[in-house]
C-alpha positions in Angstrom: 55.8 -61.3 -15.0 59.2 -62.8 -15.2 60.6 -64.8 -12.3 63.7 -66.6 -11.0 61.7 -69.5 -9.4 63.5 -72.1 -11.4 66.9 -70.7 -10.4 65.9 -70.6 -6.7 64.5 -74.1 -6.9 67.7 -75.4 -8.4 69.9 -73.6 -5.8 68.0 -75.5 -3.2 68.2 -78.8 -5.1 64.4 -79.2 -5.2 62.3 -80.8 -8.0 59.1 -79.1 -9.1 57.2 -81.8 -7.2 59.2 -81.2 -4.0 58.6 -77.4 -4.1 54.9 -78.0 -4.9 54.4 -80.3 -1.9 56.2 -77.9 0.5 54.1 -74.9 -0.7 50.8 -76.9 -0.8 50.2 -76.4 -4.6 50.3 -78.7 -7.6 53.3 -79.4 -9.7 51.4 -77.9 -12.6 51.2 -74.6 -10.7 55.0 -74.6 -10.3 55.5 -75.4 -14.0 53.1 -72.6 -15.0 54.8 -70.0 -12.8 58.3 -71.0 -14.0 57.2 -70.7 -17.6 55.6 -67.3 -17.0 52.1 -68.6 -17.9 50.7 -68.0 -14.5 51.3 -65.1 -12.0 50.9 -66.4 -8.5 48.5 -64.7 -6.1 50.1 -62.2 -3.7 49.7 -64.7 -0.8 51.4 -67.5 -2.8 54.2 -65.1 -3.9 54.8 -64.2 -0.2 54.8 -67.9 0.7 57.4 -68.7 -2.0 59.6 -65.8 -0.9 59.4 -66.8 2.8 60.2 -70.4 1.8 63.4 -69.3 0.1 64.1 -66.6 2.8 64.1 -64.0 0.1 62.3 -60.8 -0.9 59.4 -61.2 -3.4 61.2 -58.7 -5.7 64.3 -61.0 -5.8 62.2 -63.8 -7.2 59.6 -62.0 -9.2 60.4 -59.3 -11.7 57.6 -57.0 -12.9 57.2 -56.6 -16.7 59.4 -53.8 -18.0 62.1 -54.2 -15.4 65.5 -55.6 -16.1 66.3 -59.2 -15.0 
């Protein structure tokens, strides 16, 4: 699944470490999500969306859909 997490993180001037701490995950988790190597659980995806005050579908793009 593609995502815009890096873009949202940059818009809020957060480092990977900052975001990880605020979400209660490791920096490695944020790196893996941003690189598309790891799809977050539904609960983590909701947590990320709530943190950025956005919809999940604004941050995460299912495979096969346009970005």
